[in-house]
C-alpha positions as a printed NumPy array, in Angstrom:
array([[ -3.9  ,  -1.427,   1.877],
       [ -0.663,  -0.679,   3.011],
       [  0.066,  -1.553,   6.442],
       [  3.605,  -0.987,   7.26 ],
       [  6.934,   0.367,   5.083],
       [ 10.399,  -1.761,   4.282],
       [ 12.334,  -2.357,   1.795],
       [ 10.786,  -5.68 ,   0.377],
       [  7.058,  -5.749,  -0.428],
       [  4.6  ,  -8.912,   0.248],
       [  1.7  ,  -8.928,  -0.675],
       [ -0.777, -10.979,   1.166],
       [ -4.701, -12.067,   0.111],
       [ -7.221, -13.351,   1.807],
       [-10.96 , -12.856,   3.243],
       [ -9.631, -10.535,   5.98 ],
       [-13.083,  -9.596,   6.76 ],
       [-14.702, -13.241,   6.803],
       [-15.204, -14.942,   9.977],
       [-13.416, -18.138,  10.934],
       [ -9.66 , -19.107,  11.186],
       [ -8.193, -18.368,   7.401],
       [ -9.414, -14.839,   8.601],
       [ -7.795, -14.91 ,  11.704],
       [ -4.446, -15.767,  10.79 ],
       [ -4.446, -13.642,   7.732],
       [ -5.496, -10.651,   9.988],
       [ -2.6  , -12.155,  12.938],
       [  0.18 , -12.039,  10.392],
       [ -0.473,  -8.64 ,   9.235],
       [ -0.15 ,  -7.747,  12.621],
       [  2.834,  -9.372,  13.708],
       [  6.503,  -8.346,  13.579],
       [  6.45 ,  -9.081,   9.644],
       [  5.794,  -5.609,   9.524],
       [  8.441,  -4.212,  11.124],
       [ 10.628,  -6.187,   8.457],
       [  8.791,  -6.373,   4.789],
       [  5.815,  -3.957,   3.213],
       [  3.209,  -5.578,   3.682],
       [  0.194,  -4.661,   1.424],
       [ -3.222,  -6.768,   1.519],
       [ -5.872,  -7.692,  -0.903],
       [ -9.337,  -8.539,   0.938],
       [-11.409, -10.453,  -1.036],
       [-13.891, -11.634,   1.076],
       [-17.34 , -11.984,  -0.252],
       [-19.458,  -8.618,  -1.476],
       [-22.269,  -9.971,  -2.723],
       [-25.163, -10.672,  -0.808],
       [-26.971, -13.93 ,   0.042],
       [-28.879, -15.318,  -2.827],
       [-27.109, -13.219,  -5.307],
       [-27.237, -14.45 ,  -8.917],
       [-24.742, -16.212, -10.58 ],
       [-24.264, -13.054, -12.678],
       [-24.147, -10.909,  -9.954],
       [-20.8  , -13.122,  -8.38 ],
       [-19.11 , -13.528, -11.456],
       [-18.732,  -9.758, -11.579],
       [-18.081,  -9.367,  -8.083],
       [-14.924, -11.444,  -8.641],
       [-13.889,  -9.561, -12.16 ],
       [-13.829,  -6.786,  -9.394],
       [-11.221,  -8.531,  -7.007],
       [ -8.734,  -9.975, -10.565],
       [ -8.847,  -6.007, -10.761],
       [ -7.968,  -4.817,  -8.015],
       [ -5.255,  -7.19 ,  -7.977],
       [ -4.087,  -6.408, -10.611],
       [ -3.335,  -2.466, -10.007],
       [ -2.183,  -3.92 ,  -6.567],
       [  0.325,  -6.277,  -8.799],
       [  0.939,  -3.138, -10.66 ],
       [  1.622,  -0.279,  -8.122],
       [  3.447,  -2.519,  -5.611],
       [  5.792,  -5.222,  -7.667],
       [  5.615,  -7.331,  -4.47 ],
       [  8.3  , -10.246,  -4.338],
       [  6.587, -12.451,  -2.596],
       [  2.508, -12.752,  -3.075],
       [  1.273, -14.791,   0.009],
       [ -2.096, -16.666,  -1.337],
       [ -4.347, -17.905,   1.608],
       [ -6.786, -20.424,   0.076],
       [ -8.935, -23.498,   0.598],
       [-11.042, -26.54 ,  -0.867],
       [-13.927, -25.615,  -3.22 ],
       [-14.41 , -22.476,  -4.994],
       [-11.85 , -20.566,  -3.134],
       [ -8.88 , -22.749,  -4.833],
       [-10.098, -22.241,  -7.878],
       [ -9.946, -18.354,  -7.731],
       [ -6.308, -18.731,  -6.099],
       [ -5.538, -20.458,  -9.793],
       [ -6.353, -17.191, -11.224],
       [ -4.487, -15.334,  -8.759],
       [ -1.578, -17.14 ,  -8.896],
       [ -1.124, -17.441, -12.575],
       [ -1.725, -13.181, -12.328],
       [  1.255, -13.179,  -9.686],
       [  3.72 , -15.576, -11.306],
       [  3.248, -13.733, -14.553],
       [  3.994, -10.389, -13.224],
       [  7.256, -11.804, -11.595],
       [  6.207, -11.974,  -8.419],
       [  7.496, -14.966,  -6.108],
       [  4.12 , -17.156,  -4.943],
       [  3.118, -19.158,  -1.253],
       [  0.239, -20.85 ,  -1.169],
       [ -1.208, -21.087,   2.67 ],
       [ -3.711, -24.163,   2.921],
       [ -6.735, -23.412,   5.264],
       [ -9.489, -25.902,   6.062],
       [ -9.65 , -29.584,   7.541],
       [-11.301, -31.043,   3.82 ],
       [ -8.391, -29.748,   1.561],
       [ -7.027, -33.539,   1.47 ],
       [-10.41 , -35.008,   0.402],
       [-10.782, -31.97 ,  -1.822],
       [ -7.8  , -32.766,  -3.713],
       [ -8.952, -36.82 ,  -3.941],
       [-12.073, -35.749,  -5.435],
       [-10.473, -33.048,  -8.746],
       [-11.035, -35.82 , -11.949],
       [ -9.976, -34.707, -15.382],
       [ -8.933, -31.31 , -16.258],
       [-10.007, -29.609, -12.838],
       [ -7.585, -31.895, -11.087],
       [ -4.948, -31.272, -13.936],
       [ -5.229, -27.49 , -12.888],
       [ -5.167, -27.854,  -8.776],
       [ -2.461, -30.187,  -9.013],
       [ -0.25 , -28.096, -11.695],
       [ -1.146, -24.864,  -9.202],
       [  0.51 , -26.302,  -6.548],
       [  3.747, -27.665,  -8.391],
       [  4.045, -24.279,  -9.886],
       [  3.781, -22.33 ,  -6.298],
       [  6.732, -21.353,  -5.007],
       [  5.859, -22.633,  -1.146],
       [  2.999, -24.228,  -0.289],
       [  2.446, -23.644,   3.184],
       [  0.61 , -26.829,   5.504],
       [  0.18 , -27.022,   9.537],
       [  1.734, -30.097,  10.074],
       [  4.575, -32.621,   9.192],
       [  1.742, -35.179,   8.374],
       [ -0.625, -32.733,   6.228],
       [  2.612, -32.401,   4.429],
       [  3.287, -36.182,   4.067],
       [ -0.265, -36.61 ,   2.94 ],
       [ -0.753, -33.775,   0.348],
       [  2.992, -34.688,  -1.365],
       [  1.798, -37.8  ,  -1.716],
       [ -0.769, -36.58 ,  -4.251],
       [  2.542, -35.156,  -5.942],
       [  5.807, -34.906,  -4.962],
       [  6.999, -32.276,  -6.577],
       [  5.011, -29.759,  -4.639],
       [  6.889, -27.754,  -2.577],
       [  5.71 , -27.839,   1.301],
       [  6.877, -26.576,   4.244],
       [  5.251, -26.698,   7.886],
       [  4.091, -23.594,   8.826],
       [  1.099, -23.759,  11.692],
       [ -0.762, -21.114,  13.257],
       [ -0.271, -18.862,  15.839],
       [ -1.746, -17.028,  18.503],
       [ -0.797, -13.805,  20.692],
       [  0.735, -15.166,  24.157],
       [  1.318, -13.084,  27.383],
       [  4.867, -14.818,  27.78 ],
       [  3.371, -15.538,  31.96 ],
       [  2.461, -18.486,  32.298],
       [  1.992, -18.069,  35.993],
       [  0.396, -15.303,  35.533],
       [ -2.078, -15.896,  33.458],
       [ -2.824, -19.523,  33.851],
       [ -6.463, -20.849,  35.668],
       [ -5.814, -20.72 ,  39.289],
       [ -8.46 , -22.381,  41.026],
       [ -9.223, -22.333,  44.81 ],
       [ -7.81 , -25.488,  46.403],
       [-10.913, -25.755,  48.611],
       [-13.733, -25.113,  46.329],
       [-12.26 , -25.377,  42.752],
       [-15.807, -24.627,  40.994],
       [-17.916, -21.471,  42.332],
       [-21.402, -22.043,  40.488],
       [-21.668, -21.692,  38.246],
       [-19.596, -23.848,  35.763],
       [-18.272, -22.025,  32.982],
       [-18.463, -23.987,  29.914],
       [-17.043, -22.017,  26.281],
       [-17.039, -23.569,  23.103],
       [-15.934, -21.301,  19.741],
       [-17.295, -21.783,  16.42 ],
       [-20.196, -21.761,  14.16 ],
       [-23.655, -23.618,  14.515],
       [-22.776, -25.672,  11.748],
       [-23.381, -29.737,  11.94 ],
       [-20.117, -30.163,  11.193],
       [-18.943, -27.841,  14.048],
       [-20.502, -30.689,  16.471],
       [-22.694, -27.633,  18.428],
       [-25.66 , -31.15 ,  18.501],
       [-23.052, -33.001,  19.637],
       [-22.194, -30.827,  22.785],
       [-25.718, -30.29 ,  23.495],
       [-26.175, -34.275,  23.638],
       [-22.812, -34.609,  25.945],
       [-24.771, -31.818,  28.394],
       [-27.564, -33.863,  28.638],
       [-25.89 , -37.367,  29.669],
       [-24.104, -35.714,  32.281],
       [-25.093, -36.056,  35.763],
       [-28.351, -33.89 ,  36.522],
       [-25.849, -32.595,  39.549],
       [-23.197, -31.307,  37.352],
       [-26.015, -30.14 ,  34.854],
       [-27.576, -27.712,  37.089],
       [-24.331, -25.992,  37.731],
       [-23.324, -25.543,  34.255],
       [-23.446, -22.487,  32.32 ],
       [-22.469, -23.365,  28.315],
       [-21.174, -20.344,  25.673],
       [-21.511, -21.139,  22.484],
       [-20.215, -18.619,  20.622],
       [-19.952, -17.71 ,  17.155],
       [-21.787, -17.091,  13.401],
       [-24.721, -18.771,  12.043],
       [-24.045, -19.498,   8.417],
       [-26.92 , -22.33 ,   7.818],
       [-29.399, -20.55 ,   9.795],
       [-29.737, -23.009,  12.584],
       [-29.998, -21.281,  15.477],
       [-33.873, -21.16 ,  15.815],
       [-33.824, -24.769,  15.312],
       [-31.208, -25.403,  18.75 ],
       [-33.222, -22.767,  20.878],
       [-36.155, -25.211,  20.06 ],
       [-33.882, -28.251,  20.869],
       [-33.008, -26.422,  23.943],
       [-36.325, -25.523,  25.241],
       [-37.463, -28.846,  24.675],
       [-34.517, -30.749,  26.92 ],
       [-35.044, -28.175,  29.222],
       [-31.089, -26.941,  28.766],
       [-32.2  , -22.892,  27.428],
       [-31.108, -21.685,  30.898],
       [-27.864, -23.864,  30.48 ],
       [-26.561, -23.648,  26.751],
       [-26.442, -19.868,  25.709],
       [-25.794, -19.297,  22.105],
       [-25.085, -15.416,  22.16 ],
       [-23.676, -15.251,  18.623],
       [-20.845, -13.82 ,  16.587],
       [-18.79 , -11.885,  19.363],
       [-15.412,  -9.334,  19.063],
       [-12.198, -11.051,  19.183],
       [-11.967,  -9.234,  22.122],
       [-15.572, -10.173,  23.735],
       [-14.205, -13.656,  22.896],
       [-10.948, -13.126,  24.989],
       [-13.132, -11.9  ,  27.732],
       [-15.025, -15.301,  27.777],
       [-12.114, -17.093,  27.352],
       [-10.638, -15.87 ,  30.826],
       [-13.825, -16.065,  32.529],
       [-14.243, -19.751,  31.173],
       [-13.071, -22.939,  33.567],
       [-13.154, -25.58 ,  30.348],
       [-13.122, -25.031,  26.581],
       [-14.59 , -27.352,  24.507],
       [-14.305, -27.725,  20.2  ],
       [-16.222, -31.074,  19.251],
       [-15.972, -30.608,  15.428],
       [-16.097, -33.198,  13.205],
       [-13.157, -31.998,  10.997],
       [-10.762, -28.806,  11.224],
       [ -7.539, -28.13 ,  10.25 ],
       [ -4.858, -26.294,  13.376],
       [ -8.317, -24.453,  15.034],
       [ -7.359, -20.999,  16.055],
       [ -9.594, -20.982,  18.83 ],
       [ -8.364, -23.83 ,  20.498],
       [ -5.135, -22.187,  20.078],
       [ -6.347, -18.948,  21.85 ],
       [ -7.978, -21.332,  24.723],
       [ -5.197, -23.089,  25.638],
       [ -3.087, -19.38 ,  25.607],
       [ -5.288, -18.708,  28.507],
       [ -4.582, -21.592,  30.197],
       [ -8.211, -23.238,  29.799],
       [ -7.999, -27.337,  29.774],
       [ -9.669, -28.146,  26.638],
       [-11.54 , -30.927,  25.225],
       [-11.168, -31.4  ,  21.763],
       [-11.637, -33.886,  19.171],
       [ -9.444, -36.242,  16.95 ],
       [ -9.625, -33.78 ,  13.475],
       [ -7.039, -32.294,  11.732],
       [ -3.877, -31.596,  13.248],
       [ -4.446, -31.497,  16.688],
       [ -3.418, -35.206,  17.395],
       [ -0.295, -34.623,  15.879],
       [ -0.232, -31.391,  18.149],
       [ -1.357, -32.542,  21.645],
       [ -0.998, -35.544,  23.753],
       [ -4.062, -37.111,  25.068],
       [ -4.308, -36.256,  28.428],
       [ -1.711, -34.376,  29.395],
       [ -2.148, -30.988,  26.527],
       [ -5.585, -31.887,  25.952],
       [ -8.269, -34.27 ,  26.212],
       [ -8.873, -36.097,  22.716],
       [-11.721, -37.387,  21.745],
       [-13.331, -39.154,  18.51 ],
       [-15.736, -36.899,  15.997],
       [-19.483, -37.442,  16.529],
       [-19.372, -38.912,  19.904],
       [-21.16 , -37.236,  22.311],
       [-20.91 , -40.418,  24.642],
       [-16.778, -39.626,  24.881],
       [-17.531, -36.052,  24.869],
       [-19.475, -36.63 ,  28.365],
       [-16.931, -38.47 ,  29.631],
       [-14.257, -36.279,  28.885],
       [-16.392, -33.263,  30.19 ],
       [-17.137, -35.651,  33.424],
       [-13.495, -35.97 ,  33.844],
       [-12.233, -32.414,  33.777],
       [-14.953, -31.639,  36.103],
       [-14.464, -33.975,  38.902],
       [-10.211, -33.859,  39.094],
       [ -8.786, -30.447,  39.738],
       [ -5.129, -31.441,  39.558],
       [ -6.181, -32.761,  36.114],
       [ -7.156, -29.377,  34.945],
       [ -4.679, -27.386,  36.7  ],
       [ -1.909, -29.137,  34.479],
       [ -3.457, -29.398,  31.717],
       [ -3.879, -25.978,  31.629],
       [ -0.552, -25.055,  32.63 ],
       [  0.598, -27.645,  29.612],
       [ -1.498, -26.746,  26.875],
       [ -0.457, -22.793,  27.613],
       [  3.622, -23.841,  27.542],
       [  2.697, -26.087,  24.56 ],
       [  1.286, -22.829,  23.057],
       [  3.919, -20.561,  24.232],
       [  6.772, -22.326,  23.227],
       [  5.782, -23.51 ,  19.392],
       [  2.431, -21.702,  18.212],
       [  3.029, -18.137,  19.48 ],
       [  2.014, -15.278,  16.658],
       [  6.081, -14.091,  17.198],
       [  7.101, -18.302,  16.074],
       [  5.141, -18.625,  13.033],
       [  6.514, -14.744,  11.896],
       [  9.856, -15.841,  12.431],
       [  9.517, -18.726,  10.212],
       [  7.458, -16.835,   7.554],
       [ 10.34 , -14.114,   7.566],
       [ 12.818, -16.295,   6.697],
       [ 10.613, -18.454,   3.617],
       [ 10.214, -14.634,   2.387],
       [ 13.484, -13.593,   2.181],
       [ 14.582, -16.672,   0.753],
       [ 11.787, -16.594,  -2.23 ],
       [ 12.738, -12.658,  -2.464],
       [ 16.349, -13.368,  -2.469],
       [ 15.598, -15.972,  -5.244],
       [ 12.907, -14.608,  -7.21 ],
       [  9.768, -17.304,  -8.784],
       [ 10.461, -20.143,  -9.774]])
């Protein structure tokens, strides 16, 4: 559970072995140059029970995780405890973790993930609402992904100590060597490879993407190879495959399932265009990784995305739940090689300058050092 050795200890807690953005962010932080500055200890609180388990089994698993946290706090006496969290039951568990960490003298950093946290705050009433707001106020630092997120969450309580720390991804640092360079004579040698990285839930916009492909001119549809890479938590794969077969798209759109991070990186490097039509997001790691790979991207105007990318510059932005806009944006990229080239380059520069793993690690380093010097509030 320890990944480095230094003088100041930081205990990081989150779903390390889970799928999704929160786990990806935590893994990258543990592998970052923070290891050189701090003793990083982690507790993986990923789900440990099987589907269909009883509430009693779930409770026992949570008690076990809480005991492991107590043991780590006693053994390492971390100066800072960094809690990765999101809305719902996950945040209620965070309240208990934060209470224990503060009781044992650690400063607490709460990092919020997930595009629906503002809705979660708004929905809390009575005792639960009081507990959630109290936990946010008592955290020594609450990390959010963008200035707009800070304004909106701060509107619930001005006493929350907020800081903006974006997600970051590894970058090559050499945009000329890694950016996509289509051939000037024929920019697309069939097939044209589109990729989406995300689970198969309705909220990820998978159905919208399929509908958008149907709306394309037949000539373009025949040239496309679309891969939707990700897990199937709601058991929708059979339903989606049936739909593809009914619309004669089974040879165009493929659902390879969950892939390793290495396999995703290979898929991004082989792709021509990236799409992520989510109904809600925070700051999607898959999108940042696609831009880092030099891909032109089409994404929805949700979460922190509109604050980061300019429409037509670093990405094409469309409204969520709009297959027509998706199809129009895709056709625009397919027919405009200079736009694809410039967008891939500008998106890559954006990530290299502002959303690299190293820049995020530097920001976290400053926060950790300040809290370690000052102690818990």
